[in-house]
N, C-alpha and C positions, 0 to 999 in steps of 0.2 A: 064392642069397640067401634068407634066411629071415626072416620077420617074426614078432616076438614079440607075443603078445596079452596082455591083462590078466587072462586067466582064471587060476584057481588052479593048473591043471596046468602051465602054462608058467612058466619062470623069470623073475624080475624083472630088468630091465636095471639095471646099476650105473653107467651113463654118462648124461650129460645129452644133451638133444636141442637141436640148433641150427636156427634158421630162417635163410633166406638173408639176411635183413637183419642178423643178428648175425654173420655170417661174410663180410666183404666180399671176402676173398681167393678164396672159392669161388663167388662170384656168377656168374651166366651172363647171357646177353643176353635170355633168354626170361623173361616175367613168369609167375610161378608162381601158381596159384590157392591159396586158403587150404587148410591141412591137407595140402598136397602139397609134397614137397622132393625134389630130385635127390640121390642118394646118391653122393658122390664116392669113398667108400670103404665097405667093409662095416661099418665101425664106426658109421656114421650110419644111423639107422633112421627110418622115417616112421610117423606115427600113422594108424590107420584113420579113415575119415570118421566124424564124430560125428553120429549121427542119433538120433531119438527112440526107435527100436526097438533099436538096438545099444548106445546109451550107457547105462552103469549109473548109478545114483543116487549112487555114491561116486566120489571122484577116481580118475583113471587111474593115477597114481603115488602111492603112499602116503607118509606122512611119513618113514618110515625111509629110503626111497630119496632123499628130498630132503636128509636130514642127511648121507648119505654122499657126496653130490655136492659136490665142491670145485673143479671145473674152471672154473666160471663165478663171477666175483666178485660179480655182482648176483643174489642168490638170489630177489629179488622178481620178477625178470623171468620166472623159470621158473614161478612161481605164476600170473602173468598169462597165460602161454602155455598152461598146462595146465588153466585153468579152463574147464569145459564148461557151456554155458547149458542150464538145465533146459527141458524141452519145455513148450510153451504149455498143453497139457492138464493138466500138473501144477501150474500156477501157481494159487495160491489168493489170496484177497484179503489175506492177511497177509504183509507184507513188513517188512524192517527199516526203521526210521525214519531211520537214518543214511545209507541209500543206498549201502552198500558195494558191493553187486553192480553197481549202475549205474556206479560209478566204475571197477570192474575191467573192466567190459565195454567202456568207452570207451578203454581203454588200448591195445588192439591192433587194428589194421585187419584182420588176417587171421583173427581169431576171429569166427565168425558171430554177428551181433547181431539182435535182434528187428526186424522191418521196421516202417516207419512206420505201415502199415495195422494191424498187430497191436497196436502201442502205442496208436494212436488208439481202436481197438475196446476195448482193455482199460480205458482211461480212461473211455470212454463207458459201459462196463458198470458201472464203479464208481459213476457218478452216477445210473444208472437205479434207481428204487425197485423193491422186490420186489412181485410181483403179489399183490394182496389182493382176494379175491372179494367181500368186504363193501363195498368202496369204491363200486361202482356202485349198490348199494342205498342207501347213506347219502347219495349225491349227489343223490337225488331224481329221477333220470331214469326216466320211466315208459315202459313198452313201448307202442309205437304200435298201436292196434287195427287190425283188418282193414278193408279199403276198403268192404266191404259194410255195415259199421256206419255209415258216413257216409250212404249212401243211406237206410238205415232211420231214422237220426236226422233227416235232412231231411224225410222223409215225416211223421214224428211231429210235427215242428215246424209243418209246414203244416196238419196236422189240428188241432193245438191253436190255431193262429191263426184257423182257421175257426170255432172255438168261443169265440173272444174270450178265450182264456187266454194272453194275450200274455207274461206274466212267465215262465211255464214254457217257452214256445217260445224266448224270448230266452236263457234259461239253456242250453238244449240247443244253440242255435246258437253261443253263445260257446265251449262245449266243442268243437264241430266246428271252429271257427276255431283253437282252441288245438292240436288234434291235426293238422288238415290246413290249414295256413295258405295253401297254394298253390292250393286249390280255391276258385273264385269263387262257387260256388252258395250257400255259407253267407253270404257278404257280401251277395249280392243278396236273399236271403230275409230276412235280418235288417234290411236297409235298408228293404224294403217294409213289414215289420211296424212299424218305428218311424215310417214315414211315415203309416201308418193311424192311429197314435196322435197325430199332429200333432207328433211329436218330430223336426222336420226338421233341427235342428242335430246331433243325435246320428246321424241317418241319413247326413248329409253326412260326418261323421267316419268312419262305418263304410265308406262308399264310398271315401273317400280312403285309409283303411288297406288296403282290398282292392286298390286300384290299386298301392300300394307293394309289397304282398306278392306280387302276380302280375307285378310289373315292367312294368305297363302293357300286358300282352298279352291281357287278357281284355276283349273288346268289350261283354259284357253288363253289367259293372260301369260302364263309361263311359256306356253308354246309359241305365241306370237313374239314374245321377247326373245326366245331362243332363235327364231328365224331372223330377227333383226340383228342379233349378234353374229349369226352366221354370215349375213350379208356384209357385215363390217369386218369379217375375217377374224373374229374372236372365237376361234374354234373351241378352245378349252371352256370359255364361259358359256358358249352355246350348249356344250355337252351337259354342263351343270344345270342349265335351265331346262333342257329336255328331261333330265333326270327328275327335277323338281315337278315337272308336269305329270310324269308317270306316277310319282309318289302321291300327288294330290288326287289323281284319279287313274287307276291302272286300266280302266276301260276307255281311256281317251286315245282312240286309234290314231289321231293326227300326230300326237307326240311320238308314238312308236315309229310311225312311218317317216316323219321328218327327221328323227334321230338316225334311222337307217339310211336315208338318203345322204345325210351328212357324212356318215361313215363310208358310204360308197364313194363319195367325192374324195375322201382321204385315202382311198385304196384299201380300207379294212372290210373286205368282202365277208369274211367269217363273222365279224362283229355285226355287220348289217343283216346277215341271214339270221343270226341269233335274235336280234331285235324284232325282225319281221315275224319270226316264229312265236315270240312272246306276244306280239300284237294279235296273232291269230288265236293264241291260247286264251287270252283274257277277253278279247272282243269278238271272237267268232270270225266267220268269213267276211272279208272286206275286199272290194274290187281293186282298191289302190294297192293293197298288199300283194294280192295275186298278180296284179299288173307289174309291179316292181320285180317280183320274183321271176316272172316270165321274161322280162327284159334282161335279167341276169343270165337266165338260161340261153337266151338268144345271143348274148354277148359271148358266152362260152361255146357257141356253135352247137348247142343241144336244142335243136329246133322243134323236135317232137314234144319234148317236155315243155318248151315255151308255149307251143300251141295248146297243150292241155291246160296249162295255167291260165292262158288267155280265155279259154273256154270256161274255166271256173269263175273267172272275173265277170264275164258276161252273164253267167248264171246268177251270180250274187245280185247283180244289178243290170238288167237288160237295157236300162236307160243311161248307162254310163258311156257317154260319148268318148271319154278319154281311153277307155279299154278298147273300144272298136278302132279308134285311130291308131293306138299302139300296135294292135294286131295287124292292121292294114299296112303299117310301115314295115313290119316284119316280112309280110308277103311281097312288098315292093323290093325289099333288099334281096329276097330270093327270086326276084323277077317273075313272080306269079301275078301278072297284072290283072287277070280276070278275077282271081280271088281278092286281090286288093281293091278292085272297083266295087265288088259286092260288099266288102267291109266298109268302104266309104259311104255307100248307100245306107247301110245299117246305122252308121254314125250320124248322118244328117236326119234320119228318121227318128233316132233316139233323142236328138236335140236339134230341132230345125233351125234355131237361131244362133247356134254355136259358131262363133267366128273362126275358131281353129279348124273345125271340120271343113268349112267351105274353103279356107285358105290352103290347107294341106292337099285337099282333093284337087283344087285348081292348079297348084304347082305341079302335082303329079301328072295331070293331063297335059300340061304345057311341056313338061320334060320328055314325055314319050311322043311328042309330035302333034298332039291335039291342041293346037294353039287357040282355035276358036272356042273349043269346049273349056279350056282353062280360063280364057278371058271371061266367058259367060259365068263360070262358077265364082270367079273373083268379084265380078260385078254384083252377083246375087248376095255374096257375103257383105259387100260394101253397102248395098241397099238395106240390109238388115242391121248392120252395125256402122252407121255413118260416122261415128267418132273414133273408129279404130284406124290408126295410121299404118299398121302392118299390111293390111289389105291393099291400101293405096301404094305402099312401097313396092310390093310384089307386082302389082299391076303396072307401075311405072317402069320397072325393069323389064317386064314382058313387052311393053310398048317400045322401049328403047331397042330391044333385041329384034323385034319383028315389025316395028313401025318407024317413028321418027324420034329424035332426041328432044325436039321442042314439046311434043306431047308428054314425054316423060318428065321434063322439067316442070310442067304445069302440075302434074300429079305429085311430084316430090315437094313442090312448094305447098300444096294443099295438105299433104301429110305432115310437114313440119309445122304448119299453123295449127293443126289439130292437137299435136302434142310436141311442144318445142323441146322437151327433155327426153325424147326418144332417140337414143344414140344411133341405132341401126339406120334410121332414115338419113341422117347427115352423112354417115359413112358411105351408104350406097349412092347417095347423090354425089359425094366427092369422087367416088370411083368412076361414075359415069362422066363427070367433067374431066377427069384425068384421061379417060379413053378418048374424049373429044379433043384433047390437046389444050384445055384450059387449065394450065398448071397453077396459076395464082388463085383461081377460083377454087380449085380442088384443095389447095393448102388452107384457104379460109374455112372451107367446110369441115376439113379434118380438125382444125383447131377449135371450131365450134363444138364438135362432138366431144373432144377431150375436155373442154371447159365445163361440161355437164358433170362428168365423173371420170377421173383418171385412174381408177383402181378396178374397174370391172373387166370382164372378159371381152366385152365389146370394145373397150379402150385398148386392150391388147391387139385385137384385130385392126383397129384403126392405126395404131402405131406401126404395125407390120406393113399395111398398105401405104402409109406415108413414107416408110423407109424405102419401099420399092420405087415410089415416085422420085425421091431424092437420088436414088441409085441411077435411075434412067436420066435424071437431069445432070448427073456428074458430080453431085455433092456426096462423095463417098464417106467422109467423116460424119456428116449428119445422118447418113443412112445407117452407119454402124451404131451410132448412139440410139437411134430409133429402134433398131433391132434388139439392142441390149435392154432398152426400157420395156419393150414388149415381152421379152423373156422374163424380166423381173416380175411381171404380173402373172404370166402363164408360162411356166417353164416346160410344159408338156406339149407345146405346139410343134408338131413335126414340120409344118410348112415354114415357120419362122427360122428354125435351125437350118433347114436345107437351103432356104433362100440366102441366109447369111453365108453359108459355106460356098454357095455358087458365086456370091460376090467376091469372096477371097480367091476362088478358083479363077475367075475372070481377070483378076489383077495379078495373077501369076504366083500367088501365095498358096501353093498346093499343100505345104506343111501346115499352115494355119487352117486351111479348109479341112484337112484331115483331123486336126485337133478339135474343131467345132463338131464334126460328126461323132467323134469319140465322146465328147462331152454330152451329146444328146443321149447316146446309148448308156452312159454311165449314170446320168441323173434321172432318167425316165423311171416312172413307177411301174414295177412289175406286179401285175395283179394275178395272183395264183389262186385259182378257184378249185375247190375239192369236189370232184364229180360224185364221190361216194355220199356226199351230203344229200343228194337228190333222192337216193333210194329211200332212206328213212323218212324224209320229209313227205314224199308223195304217198308213202304207205300210211302216214298219219292222216293225210287229207282224205283219202278214200281207199282203204285197204281191200275193199270188196270187188274192185273193178279188175276184170281179167285183162283189160287193155293196158293197165299199169304194169302188170306182170310181164306181158309181152313187150311193153316199152322198155322195161329195165333189162330184158334179155336180148335186146337188139344187138345185131352183129356190129362190131366196131367199124367195119367197112362201110356201113350205111351212114355213119355219122361223118359229116364233113370235117376235115381237119381245120385246125385253127389257122386262119389266114389273116395276115396284116395287109391293109390296103397299100398297094404299091404306088408310091408317090415319088417319082424321081423328079429331077429338076425340069426335064423336058415336059412332063405332064402339067407343070405350072406354067401356063402359057406366057403370062407377063409377070410372074413373080408374086402377084397379089391375087388372092382368091376372089372369084366373082361372087358378090354377096347376093346370090339368088336362091340356091338350095344346097343343103348339105349333101356331100357326096355319098353319105350312107344310104340315101334313098335308091341308088342304083338306076342307071339309065340303060335303055335298049332301043332298038329301032322301031319298036311298036308293031311289028308284023304279027305278033301273036294275040293282038287285041281282039276280043270277041264281045259282042254286045248281046249276050244271051239273057241278060237280066230283063225282067218284066217291069222294072222301075221306070216310070215316066217322070222325068224331071220337070217338064213344063206343067204337067197336071199337078204335080206335088206342090210346086211353089205357088200355083194359082189357087189350089184348094186350101192348103195348110197355112200359107204365108200371105195370101191375098196380093200377090205380085203378078203383074202382067209381063210375060217374057219379052214382048215386043217393045216395052217401054223402059228397059233397063238403061239404055243410053240416055234417055230423057231424065231419068232419075239421077244419073251421074252428073249431068249438066246442072240440074237444079240444086244438087248438093254443093256443087262448086260455086254457084252464084251466091248462095246464102253465106252470111258471115259465120264462121265457126264459133265465135266467142259469144254470140247471142243466140241462145236456144229458146225459142218461143213456142208455145203450144196453146191451142184454143181451149184446152181443158186444164185449167190451173187448179191445183189442189189447195194452194195457200195464197193468201193475199198479203201484201206488205202492210204494215201498220200505218204507213204514211199515205197509202193509196186507198181511195174509196171507190174508184170506178175501174172496172176491169176492161182493158183495151185488148182487142183481138188483133192478131196480125193480118 
């Protein structure tokens, strides 16, 4: 048997080809695959398999063979049988609109048809647009910068915020949020900058947007938002946000500590201790938690326990300036001036440029009679922190008390220019002008302080001082209104209640004065602290220490009894508190001062801080002559886009 091919060398067949379906007499019991037939006689031939490699682009049988074929009455059937599907690779997008090929392909089941996958891919390919490189550029999609640019931008924004260039910092942070919306640092920094400008509604919106962008998994945003709500006196909302921060990360110690401080201000001591204990449980030893617990023990007059907790705080972080300062203030309260001075030295060694360390130490030395030492410490702090208004405020009050009012006015004016929104500066300046007899100037300064924010504790002190001014001027109705407004902000102020009672007593209203005193004792918050809590807590901290066992077995006679600072009306010299130093620091005559320490202050600031002790006054004058709003530096890290030449001062 010989098979004829369609090549030019082989002869063309002159007979038709039959399929098994067209010849029922020759059918067999077996199902034959497509393109295969059983040959009952040599006259019937089979076609070779039709593939993409072997199939030619022209029909297998030409038109002449079709005309000569007269054995089959239906000539269309032969055409349907002999039609060969073109390979997929040869298919182009151009097909006949009448669909003739599709109709012919559906006619015979034995002819290979395109599979469903091929047809679906072909239709999908027709609908897909051609690739256009310019489409991505016209769409406005910008390429995301490298991650290192985020760190540099955040650092630049913080530097600009320190220089009070808030608008530039906000623009940079908005770009950071646009490029890196999943990073929480941009939201935190922008929210803090807005809070410093008293834009609390905008800051709240930024924190809310940050929580949504990070899907609530960033505890820092929750914690900063909670602090903001606490400042806005939304206590319930602040608790919810602190709780959300601890849920996002139970190891976030700032959330536990901030929540505990909130409960302490609300008088919930047990709740605060519980939160601090949770912070230690999940986060381990932390100096701020130990410090807060130590302050609680000191407030409850358990001073040995407080000293132990302060010691634990300094062990956790020997560089914690806040822990050394808090411990030093405890010793000042106990009138242990030598121990307090040693702790102040530790504080400045832990953080040489810390403004709080130099400020509190300088005020301490001035209060115990070392005026020159206090002035020197305040000047050192100002030289290290020339943008801090608090140091200039304390220095101005020191100069007013021991020098002249004109020098104090110069310092007050410079402090108010550094930070016009710092309320204590305006209050202290107004108090000094009232002492000097400038009543109208004092009223203007008090009004300026209240225009900044009339809901803070500083505003309550300002209203109390203004009420005393009006009382001395004979405006009793105005004084009563001011006292009432002050108590609406801070109802726990002992000085305000007693000053108002003294006003009524001077006017002969003894019954009204007694009612005011009774109101104070009725509404004041009684903080009841359980001493038994200390035993279990200290055992958890370090159960192996024998000193703790001896501490817990102390005789009750060795522990000082709880004492409330006696503040009668005569102790308030002019009715208004002097805005110099809190009475909790304790004053004495300074006779027990001993300079047994080996700490050399002049050598320390010369070696560590590169300051010449003999040129502190010159530094003060130079800082006063320079404009506070223009901070120039010969080493500029960034250059404006519009400037091409760097100008040195």
